PyMOL Python script that loads the backbone (N, CA, C, O; Angstrom):
from pymol import cmd

cmd.read_pdbstr("""\
ATOM      1  N   MET A   1      -1.389  -6.983  -0.552  1.00  0.00           N
ATOM      2  CA  MET A   1       0.039  -6.961  -0.732  1.00  0.00           C
ATOM      3  C   MET A   1       0.654  -6.138   0.400  1.00  0.00           C
ATOM      4  O   MET A   1       0.134  -5.073   0.732  1.00  0.00           O
ATOM      5  N   ALA A   2       1.719  -6.597   0.980  1.00  0.00           N
ATOM      6  CA  ALA A   2       2.438  -5.858   2.013  1.00  0.00           C
ATOM      7  C   ALA A   2       3.842  -5.568   1.499  1.00  0.00           C
ATOM      8  O   ALA A   2       4.447  -6.386   0.806  1.00  0.00           O
ATOM      9  N   VAL A   3       4.341  -4.409   1.846  1.00  0.00           N
ATOM     10  CA  VAL A   3       5.697  -4.014   1.459  1.00  0.00           C
ATOM     11  C   VAL A   3       6.443  -3.487   2.637  1.00  0.00           C
ATOM     12  O   VAL A   3       5.842  -3.182   3.667  1.00  0.00           O
ATOM     13  N   ALA A   4       7.757  -3.369   2.514  1.00  0.00           N
ATOM     14  CA  ALA A   4       8.635  -2.968   3.677  1.00  0.00           C
ATOM     15  C   ALA A   4       8.710  -1.497   3.881  1.00  0.00           C
ATOM     16  O   ALA A   4       8.838  -1.049   5.020  1.00  0.00           O
ATOM     17  N   ASP A   5       8.634  -0.673   2.779  1.00  0.00           N
ATOM     18  CA  ASP A   5       8.811   0.755   2.957  1.00  0.00           C
ATOM     19  C   ASP A   5       8.123   1.483   1.795  1.00  0.00           C
ATOM     20  O   ASP A   5       7.579   0.868   0.877  1.00  0.00           O
ATOM     21  N   GLY A   6       8.172   2.820   1.874  1.00  0.00           N
ATOM     22  CA  GLY A   6       7.477   3.674   0.917  1.00  0.00           C
ATOM     23  C   GLY A   6       8.003   3.499  -0.498  1.00  0.00           C
ATOM     24  O   GLY A   6       7.209   3.474  -1.439  1.00  0.00           O
ATOM     25  N   ARG A   7       9.299   3.379  -0.680  1.00  0.00           N
ATOM     26  CA  ARG A   7       9.860   3.229  -2.030  1.00  0.00           C
ATOM     27  C   ARG A   7       9.361   1.952  -2.664  1.00  0.00           C
ATOM     28  O   ARG A   7       8.967   1.924  -3.830  1.00  0.00           O
ATOM     29  N   GLU A   8       9.388   0.868  -1.853  1.00  0.00           N
ATOM     30  CA  GLU A   8       8.902  -0.413  -2.383  1.00  0.00           C
ATOM     31  C   GLU A   8       7.423  -0.315  -2.709  1.00  0.00           C
ATOM     32  O   GLU A   8       6.973  -0.893  -3.698  1.00  0.00           O
ATOM     33  N   ALA A   9       6.654   0.407  -1.895  1.00  0.00           N
ATOM     34  CA  ALA A   9       5.228   0.592  -2.106  1.00  0.00           C
ATOM     35  C   ALA A   9       4.987   1.349  -3.423  1.00  0.00           C
ATOM     36  O   ALA A   9       4.125   0.958  -4.210  1.00  0.00           O
ATOM     37  N   LEU A  10       5.719   2.397  -3.657  1.00  0.00           N
ATOM     38  CA  LEU A  10       5.534   3.130  -4.908  1.00  0.00           C
ATOM     39  C   LEU A  10       5.912   2.282  -6.111  1.00  0.00           C
ATOM     40  O   LEU A  10       5.204   2.324  -7.116  1.00  0.00           O
ATOM     41  N   ALA A  11       6.981   1.526  -6.057  1.00  0.00           N
ATOM     42  CA  ALA A  11       7.392   0.611  -7.120  1.00  0.00           C
ATOM     43  C   ALA A  11       6.291  -0.416  -7.394  1.00  0.00           C
ATOM     44  O   ALA A  11       6.017  -0.763  -8.543  1.00  0.00           O
ATOM     45  N   SER A  12       5.681  -0.883  -6.337  1.00  0.00           N
ATOM     46  CA  SER A  12       4.656  -1.972  -6.478  1.00  0.00           C
ATOM     47  C   SER A  12       3.411  -1.407  -7.146  1.00  0.00           C
ATOM     48  O   SER A  12       2.604  -2.192  -7.643  1.00  0.00           O
ATOM     49  N   LEU A  13       3.208  -0.114  -7.189  1.00  0.00           N
ATOM     50  CA  LEU A  13       2.002   0.466  -7.773  1.00  0.00           C
ATOM     51  C   LEU A  13       2.043   0.436  -9.296  1.00  0.00           C
ATOM     52  O   LEU A  13       1.012   0.592  -9.950  1.00  0.00           O
ATOM     53  N   GLU A  14       3.221   0.239  -9.857  1.00  0.00           N
ATOM     54  CA  GLU A  14       3.346   0.221 -11.327  1.00  0.00           C
ATOM     55  C   GLU A  14       2.598  -1.007 -11.887  1.00  0.00           C
ATOM     56  O   GLU A  14       2.930  -2.153 -11.585  1.00  0.00           O
ATOM     57  N   GLY A  15       1.589  -0.722 -12.706  1.00  0.00           N
ATOM     58  CA  GLY A  15       0.842  -1.832 -13.284  1.00  0.00           C
ATOM     59  C   GLY A  15      -0.156  -2.491 -12.304  1.00  0.00           C
ATOM     60  O   GLY A  15      -0.693  -3.563 -12.580  1.00  0.00           O
ATOM     61  N   PHE A  16      -0.385  -1.841 -11.180  1.00  0.00           N
ATOM     62  CA  PHE A  16      -1.290  -2.403 -10.152  1.00  0.00           C
ATOM     63  C   PHE A  16      -2.312  -1.336  -9.780  1.00  0.00           C
ATOM     64  O   PHE A  16      -1.956  -0.183  -9.536  1.00  0.00           O
ATOM     65  N   ASP A  17      -3.563  -1.721  -9.738  1.00  0.00           N
ATOM     66  CA  ASP A  17      -4.626  -0.755  -9.461  1.00  0.00           C
ATOM     67  C   ASP A  17      -5.280  -1.147  -8.140  1.00  0.00           C
ATOM     68  O   ASP A  17      -6.286  -1.856  -8.135  1.00  0.00           O
ATOM     69  N   PRO A  18      -4.707  -0.687  -7.002  1.00  0.00           N
ATOM     70  CA  PRO A  18      -5.311  -1.118  -5.728  1.00  0.00           C
ATOM     71  C   PRO A  18      -6.656  -0.425  -5.460  1.00  0.00           C
ATOM     72  O   PRO A  18      -6.912   0.682  -5.932  1.00  0.00           O
ATOM     73  N   HIS A  19      -7.496  -1.109  -4.693  1.00  0.00           N
ATOM     74  CA  HIS A  19      -8.780  -0.639  -4.306  1.00  0.00           C
ATOM     75  C   HIS A  19      -8.676   0.272  -3.061  1.00  0.00           C
ATOM     76  O   HIS A  19      -9.540   1.113  -2.811  1.00  0.00           O
ATOM     77  N   LEU A  20      -7.596   0.073  -2.298  1.00  0.00           N
ATOM     78  CA  LEU A  20      -7.420   0.777  -1.006  1.00  0.00           C
ATOM     79  C   LEU A  20      -5.936   0.599  -0.619  1.00  0.00           C
ATOM     80  O   LEU A  20      -5.321  -0.428  -0.905  1.00  0.00           O
ATOM     81  N   ILE A  21      -5.391   1.626   0.034  1.00  0.00           N
ATOM     82  CA  ILE A  21      -4.044   1.551   0.553  1.00  0.00           C
ATOM     83  C   ILE A  21      -4.090   1.918   2.047  1.00  0.00           C
ATOM     84  O   ILE A  21      -4.667   2.938   2.424  1.00  0.00           O
ATOM     85  N   ILE A  22      -3.483   1.081   2.880  1.00  0.00           N
ATOM     86  CA  ILE A  22      -3.301   1.370   4.281  1.00  0.00           C
ATOM     87  C   ILE A  22      -1.820   1.642   4.492  1.00  0.00           C
ATOM     88  O   ILE A  22      -0.985   0.810   4.139  1.00  0.00           O
ATOM     89  N   VAL A  23      -1.481   2.791   5.060  1.00  0.00           N
ATOM     90  CA  VAL A  23      -0.101   3.153   5.180  1.00  0.00           C
ATOM     91  C   VAL A  23       0.213   3.653   6.578  1.00  0.00           C
ATOM     92  O   VAL A  23      -0.599   4.328   7.211  1.00  0.00           O
ATOM     93  N   ASP A  24       1.419   3.307   7.055  1.00  0.00           N
ATOM     94  CA  ASP A  24       1.949   3.817   8.299  1.00  0.00           C
ATOM     95  C   ASP A  24       2.808   5.004   7.936  1.00  0.00           C
ATOM     96  O   ASP A  24       3.480   4.992   6.905  1.00  0.00           O
ATOM     97  N   LEU A  25       2.798   6.031   8.770  1.00  0.00           N
ATOM     98  CA  LEU A  25       3.581   7.220   8.486  1.00  0.00           C
ATOM     99  C   LEU A  25       5.070   6.999   8.807  1.00  0.00           C
ATOM    100  O   LEU A  25       5.924   7.658   8.214  1.00  0.00           O
ATOM    101  N   MET A  26       5.385   6.109   9.710  1.00  0.00           N
ATOM    102  CA  MET A  26       6.758   5.856  10.142  1.00  0.00           C
ATOM    103  C   MET A  26       7.297   4.662   9.414  1.00  0.00           C
ATOM    104  O   MET A  26       7.119   3.533   9.872  1.00  0.00           O
ATOM    105  N   MET A  27       7.955   4.871   8.289  1.00  0.00           N
ATOM    106  CA  MET A  27       8.541   3.806   7.489  1.00  0.00           C
ATOM    107  C   MET A  27       9.974   4.156   7.103  1.00  0.00           C
ATOM    108  O   MET A  27      10.308   5.331   6.956  1.00  0.00           O
ATOM    109  N   PRO A  28      10.811   3.155   6.942  1.00  0.00           N
ATOM    110  CA  PRO A  28      12.217   3.396   6.524  1.00  0.00           C
ATOM    111  C   PRO A  28      12.239   3.804   5.060  1.00  0.00           C
ATOM    112  O   PRO A  28      11.269   3.575   4.338  1.00  0.00           O
ATOM    113  N   ALA A  29      13.335   4.407   4.615  1.00  0.00           N
ATOM    114  CA  ALA A  29      13.587   4.802   3.249  1.00  0.00           C
ATOM    115  C   ALA A  29      12.730   5.914   2.748  1.00  0.00           C
ATOM    116  O   ALA A  29      13.244   6.820   2.093  1.00  0.00           O
ATOM    117  N   MET A  30      11.448   5.902   3.017  1.00  0.00           N
ATOM    118  CA  MET A  30      10.542   6.988   2.606  1.00  0.00           C
ATOM    119  C   MET A  30       9.362   6.924   3.614  1.00  0.00           C
ATOM    120  O   MET A  30       8.715   5.890   3.780  1.00  0.00           O
ATOM    121  N   ASP A  31       9.121   8.050   4.259  1.00  0.00           N
ATOM    122  CA  ASP A  31       8.000   8.057   5.263  1.00  0.00           C
ATOM    123  C   ASP A  31       6.651   8.079   4.572  1.00  0.00           C
ATOM    124  O   ASP A  31       6.571   8.289   3.362  1.00  0.00           O
ATOM    125  N   GLY A  32       5.610   7.868   5.323  1.00  0.00           N
ATOM    126  CA  GLY A  32       4.271   7.791   4.831  1.00  0.00           C
ATOM    127  C   GLY A  32       3.829   9.096   4.175  1.00  0.00           C
ATOM    128  O   GLY A  32       3.081   9.072   3.197  1.00  0.00           O
ATOM    129  N   PHE A  33       4.283  10.238   4.701  1.00  0.00           N
ATOM    130  CA  PHE A  33       3.899  11.517   4.110  1.00  0.00           C
ATOM    131  C   PHE A  33       4.377  11.611   2.678  1.00  0.00           C
ATOM    132  O   PHE A  33       3.626  11.947   1.763  1.00  0.00           O
ATOM    133  N   GLU A  34       5.685  11.295   2.511  1.00  0.00           N
ATOM    134  CA  GLU A  34       6.263  11.366   1.123  1.00  0.00           C
ATOM    135  C   GLU A  34       5.598  10.355   0.186  1.00  0.00           C
ATOM    136  O   GLU A  34       5.369  10.633  -0.991  1.00  0.00           O
ATOM    137  N   PHE A  35       5.299   9.191   0.729  1.00  0.00           N
ATOM    138  CA  PHE A  35       4.620   8.154  -0.076  1.00  0.00           C
ATOM    139  C   PHE A  35       3.269   8.697  -0.565  1.00  0.00           C
ATOM    140  O   PHE A  35       2.955   8.631  -1.753  1.00  0.00           O
ATOM    141  N   ILE A  36       2.465   9.244   0.389  1.00  0.00           N
ATOM    142  CA  ILE A  36       1.187   9.771  -0.018  1.00  0.00           C
ATOM    143  C   ILE A  36       1.309  10.833  -1.110  1.00  0.00           C
ATOM    144  O   ILE A  36       0.602  10.808  -2.117  1.00  0.00           O
ATOM    145  N   LYS A  37       2.239  11.774  -0.871  1.00  0.00           N
ATOM    146  CA  LYS A  37       2.453  12.849  -1.813  1.00  0.00           C
ATOM    147  C   LYS A  37       2.812  12.354  -3.195  1.00  0.00           C
ATOM    148  O   LYS A  37       2.264  12.829  -4.190  1.00  0.00           O
ATOM    149  N   GLN A  38       3.743  11.387  -3.269  1.00  0.00           N
ATOM    150  CA  GLN A  38       4.172  10.840  -4.570  1.00  0.00           C
ATOM    151  C   GLN A  38       3.082   9.949  -5.189  1.00  0.00           C
ATOM    152  O   GLN A  38       2.899   9.940  -6.406  1.00  0.00           O
ATOM    153  N   MET A  39       2.369   9.208  -4.349  1.00  0.00           N
ATOM    154  CA  MET A  39       1.321   8.369  -4.819  1.00  0.00           C
ATOM    155  C   MET A  39       0.225   9.203  -5.496  1.00  0.00           C
ATOM    156  O   MET A  39      -0.287   8.832  -6.552  1.00  0.00           O
ATOM    157  N   ARG A  40      -0.119  10.309  -4.887  1.00  0.00           N
ATOM    158  CA  ARG A  40      -1.197  11.169  -5.435  1.00  0.00           C
ATOM    159  C   ARG A  40      -0.787  11.793  -6.720  1.00  0.00           C
ATOM    160  O   ARG A  40      -1.651  12.228  -7.480  1.00  0.00           O
ATOM    161  N   ASP A  41       0.542  11.868  -7.025  1.00  0.00           N
ATOM    162  CA  ASP A  41       1.019  12.399  -8.298  1.00  0.00           C
ATOM    163  C   ASP A  41       0.970  11.379  -9.438  1.00  0.00           C
ATOM    164  O   ASP A  41       1.109  11.742 -10.606  1.00  0.00           O
ATOM    165  N   LEU A  42       0.774  10.118  -9.098  1.00  0.00           N
ATOM    166  CA  LEU A  42       0.641   9.064 -10.122  1.00  0.00           C
ATOM    167  C   LEU A  42      -0.719   9.104 -10.747  1.00  0.00           C
ATOM    168  O   LEU A  42      -1.709   9.193 -10.020  1.00  0.00           O
ATOM    169  N   PRO A  43      -0.829   9.045 -12.054  1.00  0.00           N
ATOM    170  CA  PRO A  43      -2.137   9.119 -12.729  1.00  0.00           C
ATOM    171  C   PRO A  43      -3.127   8.061 -12.296  1.00  0.00           C
ATOM    172  O   PRO A  43      -4.318   8.357 -12.191  1.00  0.00           O
ATOM    173  N   GLY A  44      -2.683   6.830 -12.040  1.00  0.00           N
ATOM    174  CA  GLY A  44      -3.632   5.744 -11.769  1.00  0.00           C
ATOM    175  C   GLY A  44      -4.057   5.669 -10.296  1.00  0.00           C
ATOM    176  O   GLY A  44      -4.934   4.866  -9.976  1.00  0.00           O
ATOM    177  N   THR A  45      -3.501   6.439  -9.414  1.00  0.00           N
ATOM    178  CA  THR A  45      -3.835   6.335  -7.977  1.00  0.00           C
ATOM    179  C   THR A  45      -4.311   7.640  -7.405  1.00  0.00           C
ATOM    180  O   THR A  45      -4.378   7.769  -6.183  1.00  0.00           O
ATOM    181  N   LYS A  46      -4.636   8.591  -8.199  1.00  0.00           N
ATOM    182  CA  LYS A  46      -5.097   9.869  -7.653  1.00  0.00           C
ATOM    183  C   LYS A  46      -6.341   9.736  -6.762  1.00  0.00           C
ATOM    184  O   LYS A  46      -6.504  10.466  -5.784  1.00  0.00           O
ATOM    185  N   SER A  47      -7.202   8.798  -7.123  1.00  0.00           N
ATOM    186  CA  SER A  47      -8.444   8.671  -6.351  1.00  0.00           C
ATOM    187  C   SER A  47      -8.492   7.421  -5.471  1.00  0.00           C
ATOM    188  O   SER A  47      -9.519   7.153  -4.849  1.00  0.00           O
ATOM    189  N   THR A  48      -7.418   6.664  -5.407  1.00  0.00           N
ATOM    190  CA  THR A  48      -7.362   5.454  -4.547  1.00  0.00           C
ATOM    191  C   THR A  48      -7.455   5.907  -3.079  1.00  0.00           C
ATOM    192  O   THR A  48      -6.680   6.763  -2.652  1.00  0.00           O
ATOM    193  N   PRO A  49      -8.370   5.354  -2.325  1.00  0.00           N
ATOM    194  CA  PRO A  49      -8.508   5.727  -0.883  1.00  0.00           C
ATOM    195  C   PRO A  49      -7.240   5.313  -0.083  1.00  0.00           C
ATOM    196  O   PRO A  49      -6.650   4.256  -0.304  1.00  0.00           O
ATOM    197  N   ILE A  50      -6.876   6.171   0.818  1.00  0.00           N
ATOM    198  CA  ILE A  50      -5.702   5.922   1.691  1.00  0.00           C
ATOM    199  C   ILE A  50      -6.174   6.024   3.141  1.00  0.00           C
ATOM    200  O   ILE A  50      -6.750   7.032   3.549  1.00  0.00           O
ATOM    201  N   ILE A  51      -5.919   4.960   3.915  1.00  0.00           N
ATOM    202  CA  ILE A  51      -6.123   5.008   5.361  1.00  0.00           C
ATOM    203  C   ILE A  51      -4.747   5.068   6.022  1.00  0.00           C
ATOM    204  O   ILE A  51      -3.904   4.201   5.789  1.00  0.00           O
ATOM    205  N   VAL A  52      -4.526   6.078   6.833  1.00  0.00           N
ATOM    206  CA  VAL A  52      -3.272   6.225   7.572  1.00  0.00           C
ATOM    207  C   VAL A  52      -3.460   5.618   8.922  1.00  0.00           C
ATOM    208  O   VAL A  52      -4.421   5.915   9.632  1.00  0.00           O
ATOM    209  N   ILE A  53      -2.494   4.727   9.288  1.00  0.00           N
ATOM    210  CA  ILE A  53      -2.465   4.180  10.625  1.00  0.00           C
ATOM    211  C   ILE A  53      -1.142   4.545  11.250  1.00  0.00           C
ATOM    212  O   ILE A  53      -0.090   4.232  10.693  1.00  0.00           O
ATOM    213  N   THR A  54      -1.168   5.196  12.389  1.00  0.00           N
ATOM    214  CA  THR A  54       0.074   5.638  12.981  1.00  0.00           C
ATOM    215  C   THR A  54      -0.011   5.759  14.499  1.00  0.00           C
ATOM    216  O   THR A  54      -1.098   5.881  15.064  1.00  0.00           O
ATOM    217  N   SER A  55       1.130   5.724  15.139  1.00  0.00           N
ATOM    218  CA  SER A  55       1.148   5.926  16.623  1.00  0.00           C
ATOM    219  C   SER A  55       1.253   7.399  16.949  1.00  0.00           C
ATOM    220  O   SER A  55       1.170   7.784  18.116  1.00  0.00           O
ATOM    221  N   ASP A  56       1.440   8.249  15.909  1.00  0.00           N
ATOM    222  CA  ASP A  56       1.551   9.681  16.071  1.00  0.00           C
ATOM    223  C   ASP A  56       0.187  10.325  15.852  1.00  0.00           C
ATOM    224  O   ASP A  56      -0.172  10.632  14.715  1.00  0.00           O
ATOM    225  N   ALA A  57      -0.585  10.538  16.932  1.00  0.00           N
ATOM    226  CA  ALA A  57      -1.942  10.993  16.775  1.00  0.00           C
ATOM    227  C   ALA A  57      -2.040  12.534  16.995  1.00  0.00           C
ATOM    228  O   ALA A  57      -3.124  13.049  17.267  1.00  0.00           O
ATOM    229  N   LEU A  58      -0.942  13.235  16.879  1.00  0.00           N
ATOM    230  CA  LEU A  58      -0.973  14.714  17.010  1.00  0.00           C
ATOM    231  C   LEU A  58      -1.901  15.343  15.949  1.00  0.00           C
ATOM    232  O   LEU A  58      -2.023  14.844  14.830  1.00  0.00           O
ATOM    233  N   LEU A  59      -2.524  16.409  16.326  1.00  0.00           N
ATOM    234  CA  LEU A  59      -3.399  17.087  15.352  1.00  0.00           C
ATOM    235  C   LEU A  59      -2.630  17.553  14.126  1.00  0.00           C
ATOM    236  O   LEU A  59      -3.139  17.440  13.011  1.00  0.00           O
ATOM    237  N   GLU A  60      -1.450  18.060  14.293  1.00  0.00           N
ATOM    238  CA  GLU A  60      -0.631  18.511  13.149  1.00  0.00           C
ATOM    239  C   GLU A  60      -0.352  17.338  12.173  1.00  0.00           C
ATOM    240  O   GLU A  60      -0.391  17.499  10.953  1.00  0.00           O
ATOM    241  N   THR A  61      -0.076  16.184  12.748  1.00  0.00           N
ATOM    242  CA  THR A  61       0.197  15.001  11.897  1.00  0.00           C
ATOM    243  C   THR A  61      -1.046  14.618  11.130  1.00  0.00           C
ATOM    244  O   THR A  61      -0.972  14.353   9.930  1.00  0.00           O
ATOM    245  N   ARG A  62      -2.175  14.582  11.787  1.00  0.00           N
ATOM    246  CA  ARG A  62      -3.439  14.273  11.132  1.00  0.00           C
ATOM    247  C   ARG A  62      -3.771  15.309  10.017  1.00  0.00           C
ATOM    248  O   ARG A  62      -4.171  14.927   8.917  1.00  0.00           O
ATOM    249  N   GLU A  63      -3.604  16.579  10.306  1.00  0.00           N
ATOM    250  CA  GLU A  63      -3.850  17.634   9.320  1.00  0.00           C
ATOM    251  C   GLU A  63      -2.968  17.510   8.086  1.00  0.00           C
ATOM    252  O   GLU A  63      -3.431  17.671   6.956  1.00  0.00           O
ATOM    253  N   ARG A  64      -1.692  17.220   8.319  1.00  0.00           N
ATOM    254  CA  ARG A  64      -0.753  17.076   7.215  1.00  0.00           C
ATOM    255  C   ARG A  64      -1.102  15.895   6.364  1.00  0.00           C
ATOM    256  O   ARG A  64      -1.053  15.986   5.138  1.00  0.00           O
ATOM    257  N   ALA A  65      -1.464  14.752   6.992  1.00  0.00           N
ATOM    258  CA  ALA A  65      -1.851  13.596   6.222  1.00  0.00           C
ATOM    259  C   ALA A  65      -3.084  13.877   5.304  1.00  0.00           C
ATOM    260  O   ALA A  65      -3.115  13.471   4.142  1.00  0.00           O
ATOM    261  N   PHE A  66      -4.082  14.578   5.867  1.00  0.00           N
ATOM    262  CA  PHE A  66      -5.239  14.918   5.048  1.00  0.00           C
ATOM    263  C   PHE A  66      -4.900  15.950   3.954  1.00  0.00           C
ATOM    264  O   PHE A  66      -5.434  15.862   2.848  1.00  0.00           O
ATOM    265  N   ARG A  67      -4.049  16.894   4.240  1.00  0.00           N
ATOM    266  CA  ARG A  67      -3.625  17.847   3.242  1.00  0.00           C
ATOM    267  C   ARG A  67      -2.933  17.180   2.066  1.00  0.00           C
ATOM    268  O   ARG A  67      -3.087  17.602   0.919  1.00  0.00           O
ATOM    269  N   LEU A  68      -2.154  16.111   2.368  1.00  0.00           N
ATOM    270  CA  LEU A  68      -1.455  15.413   1.291  1.00  0.00           C
ATOM    271  C   LEU A  68      -2.355  14.438   0.526  1.00  0.00           C
ATOM    272  O   LEU A  68      -1.978  13.965  -0.546  1.00  0.00           O
ATOM    273  N   GLY A  69      -3.518  14.139   1.054  1.00  0.00           N
ATOM    274  CA  GLY A  69      -4.457  13.311   0.282  1.00  0.00           C
ATOM    275  C   GLY A  69      -4.984  12.053   0.955  1.00  0.00           C
ATOM    276  O   GLY A  69      -5.646  11.229   0.324  1.00  0.00           O
ATOM    277  N   ALA A  70      -4.682  11.912   2.247  1.00  0.00           N
ATOM    278  CA  ALA A  70      -5.235  10.722   2.998  1.00  0.00           C
ATOM    279  C   ALA A  70      -6.744  10.891   3.085  1.00  0.00           C
ATOM    280  O   ALA A  70      -7.249  12.013   3.121  1.00  0.00           O
ATOM    281  N   ASN A  71      -7.442   9.803   3.118  1.00  0.00           N
ATOM    282  CA  ASN A  71      -8.912   9.794   3.245  1.00  0.00           C
ATOM    283  C   ASN A  71      -9.346   9.525   4.690  1.00  0.00           C
ATOM    284  O   ASN A  71     -10.425   9.958   5.095  1.00  0.00           O
ATOM    285  N   ASP A  72      -8.548   8.840   5.448  1.00  0.00           N
ATOM    286  CA  ASP A  72      -8.895   8.468   6.813  1.00  0.00           C
ATOM    287  C   ASP A  72      -7.619   8.380   7.625  1.00  0.00           C
ATOM    288  O   ASP A  72      -6.533   8.200   7.074  1.00  0.00           O
ATOM    289  N   PHE A  73      -7.752   8.506   8.935  1.00  0.00           N
ATOM    290  CA  PHE A  73      -6.598   8.541   9.853  1.00  0.00           C
ATOM    291  C   PHE A  73      -6.980   7.871  11.129  1.00  0.00           C
ATOM    292  O   PHE A  73      -8.019   8.193  11.706  1.00  0.00           O
ATOM    293  N   VAL A  74      -6.167   6.937  11.596  1.00  0.00           N
ATOM    294  CA  VAL A  74      -6.467   6.200  12.832  1.00  0.00           C
ATOM    295  C   VAL A  74      -5.224   5.929  13.601  1.00  0.00           C
ATOM    296  O   VAL A  74      -4.165   5.708  13.013  1.00  0.00           O
ATOM    297  N   GLY A  75      -5.318   5.939  14.927  1.00  0.00           N
ATOM    298  CA  GLY A  75      -4.192   5.612  15.760  1.00  0.00           C
ATOM    299  C   GLY A  75      -3.942   4.098  15.802  1.00  0.00           C
ATOM    300  O   GLY A  75      -4.845   3.311  15.517  1.00  0.00           O
ATOM    301  N   LYS A  76      -2.741   3.703  16.151  1.00  0.00           N
ATOM    302  CA  LYS A  76      -2.299   2.291  16.133  1.00  0.00           C
ATOM    303  C   LYS A  76      -3.041   1.468  17.185  1.00  0.00           C
ATOM    304  O   LYS A  76      -2.930   0.242  17.180  1.00  0.00           O
ATOM    305  N   THR A  77      -3.772   2.086  18.063  1.00  0.00           N
ATOM    306  CA  THR A  77      -4.531   1.281  19.034  1.00  0.00           C
ATOM    307  C   THR A  77      -5.892   0.888  18.438  1.00  0.00           C
ATOM    308  O   THR A  77      -6.792   0.462  19.162  1.00  0.00           O
ATOM    309  N   VAL A  78      -6.027   1.034  17.138  1.00  0.00           N
ATOM    310  CA  VAL A  78      -7.305   0.721  16.444  1.00  0.00           C
ATOM    311  C   VAL A  78      -7.681  -0.742  16.684  1.00  0.00           C
ATOM    312  O   VAL A  78      -6.820  -1.622  16.704  1.00  0.00           O
ATOM    313  N   THR A  79      -8.958  -0.981  16.862  1.00  0.00           N
ATOM    314  CA  THR A  79      -9.493  -2.343  17.033  1.00  0.00           C
ATOM    315  C   THR A  79      -9.702  -2.931  15.650  1.00  0.00           C
ATOM    316  O   THR A  79      -9.840  -2.188  14.678  1.00  0.00           O
ATOM    317  N   LEU A  80      -9.728  -4.222  15.547  1.00  0.00           N
ATOM    318  CA  LEU A  80     -10.029  -4.881  14.307  1.00  0.00           C
ATOM    319  C   LEU A  80     -11.376  -4.453  13.765  1.00  0.00           C
ATOM    320  O   LEU A  80     -11.522  -4.210  12.567  1.00  0.00           O
ATOM    321  N   GLU A  81     -12.373  -4.360  14.656  1.00  0.00           N
ATOM    322  CA  GLU A  81     -13.728  -3.957  14.213  1.00  0.00           C
ATOM    323  C   GLU A  81     -13.717  -2.571  13.615  1.00  0.00           C
ATOM    324  O   GLU A  81     -14.354  -2.317  12.593  1.00  0.00           O
ATOM    325  N   ASP A  82     -12.987  -1.672  14.259  1.00  0.00           N
ATOM    326  CA  ASP A  82     -12.906  -0.266  13.787  1.00  0.00           C
ATOM    327  C   ASP A  82     -12.235  -0.242  12.378  1.00  0.00           C
ATOM    328  O   ASP A  82     -12.718   0.410  11.453  1.00  0.00           O
ATOM    329  N   LEU A  83     -11.132  -0.963  12.265  1.00  0.00           N
ATOM    330  CA  LEU A  83     -10.432  -0.966  10.987  1.00  0.00           C
ATOM    331  C   LEU A  83     -11.302  -1.586   9.874  1.00  0.00           C
ATOM    332  O   LEU A  83     -11.332  -1.090   8.748  1.00  0.00           O
ATOM    333  N   ILE A  84     -11.986  -2.649  10.205  1.00  0.00           N
ATOM    334  CA  ILE A  84     -12.849  -3.271   9.194  1.00  0.00           C
ATOM    335  C   ILE A  84     -13.960  -2.318   8.756  1.00  0.00           C
ATOM    336  O   ILE A  84     -14.286  -2.256   7.570  1.00  0.00           O
ATOM    337  N   SER A  85     -14.545  -1.574   9.700  1.00  0.00           N
ATOM    338  CA  SER A  85     -15.604  -0.626   9.334  1.00  0.00           C
ATOM    339  C   SER A  85     -15.052   0.494   8.483  1.00  0.00           C
ATOM    340  O   SER A  85     -15.727   0.972   7.571  1.00  0.00           O
ATOM    341  N   ARG A  86     -13.849   0.912   8.766  1.00  0.00           N
ATOM    342  CA  ARG A  86     -13.241   1.968   7.881  1.00  0.00           C
ATOM    343  C   ARG A  86     -12.973   1.453   6.508  1.00  0.00           C
ATOM    344  O   ARG A  86     -13.249   2.144   5.527  1.00  0.00           O
ATOM    345  N   VAL A  87     -12.439   0.251   6.400  1.00  0.00           N
ATOM    346  CA  VAL A  87     -12.155  -0.337   5.078  1.00  0.00           C
ATOM    347  C   VAL A  87     -13.435  -0.484   4.287  1.00  0.00           C
ATOM    348  O   VAL A  87     -13.483  -0.180   3.095  1.00  0.00           O
ATOM    349  N   LYS A  88     -14.462  -0.950   4.952  1.00  0.00           N
ATOM    350  CA  LYS A  88     -15.772  -1.110   4.269  1.00  0.00           C
ATOM    351  C   LYS A  88     -16.307   0.173   3.739  1.00  0.00           C
ATOM    352  O   LYS A  88     -17.040   0.186   2.750  1.00  0.00           O
ATOM    353  N   LYS A  89     -15.950   1.278   4.389  1.00  0.00           N
ATOM    354  CA  LYS A  89     -16.447   2.580   3.925  1.00  0.00           C
ATOM    355  C   LYS A  89     -15.908   2.914   2.509  1.00  0.00           C
ATOM    356  O   LYS A  89     -16.539   3.645   1.746  1.00  0.00           O
ATOM    357  N   TYR A  90     -14.777   2.377   2.204  1.00  0.00           N
ATOM    358  CA  TYR A  90     -14.103   2.712   0.946  1.00  0.00           C
ATOM    359  C   TYR A  90     -14.250   1.647  -0.125  1.00  0.00           C
ATOM    360  O   TYR A  90     -14.225   1.948  -1.318  1.00  0.00           O
ATOM    361  N   ILE A  91     -14.403   0.386   0.310  1.00  0.00           N
ATOM    362  CA  ILE A  91     -14.615  -0.703  -0.674  1.00  0.00           C
ATOM    363  C   ILE A  91     -15.896  -1.464  -0.321  1.00  0.00           C
ATOM    364  O   ILE A  91     -16.067  -1.936   0.803  1.00  0.00           O
ATOM    365  N   SER A  92     -16.742  -1.566  -1.255  1.00  0.00           N
ATOM    366  CA  SER A  92     -17.984  -2.303  -0.978  1.00  0.00           C
ATOM    367  C   SER A  92     -18.420  -3.061  -2.162  1.00  0.00           C
ATOM    368  O   SER A  92     -19.445  -3.741  -2.116  1.00  0.00           O
TER     369      SER A  92
END
""", "prot")
cmd.dss("prot")
cmd.show_as("cartoon", "prot")
cmd.util.cbc("prot")
cmd.orient("prot")
């Protein structure tokens, strides 16, 4: 399932138990940081793996994403092979 922004993503989680979430940090309406924070507060998604994909590869950005509950972090120049291997790490 793909959504346009963080608010829509949070709303879509109601009654849905995803196996994995891939999120961009730069989204309209609600950025990826706030999405991760609010998602981790929901009872059904506390342990759902989150892969962050972003063009902001600064160390501070990476550390903040992990502090909020991301499981993996990759720059937007990620190859398809790299992304697939990361996804396989969390769903098998």
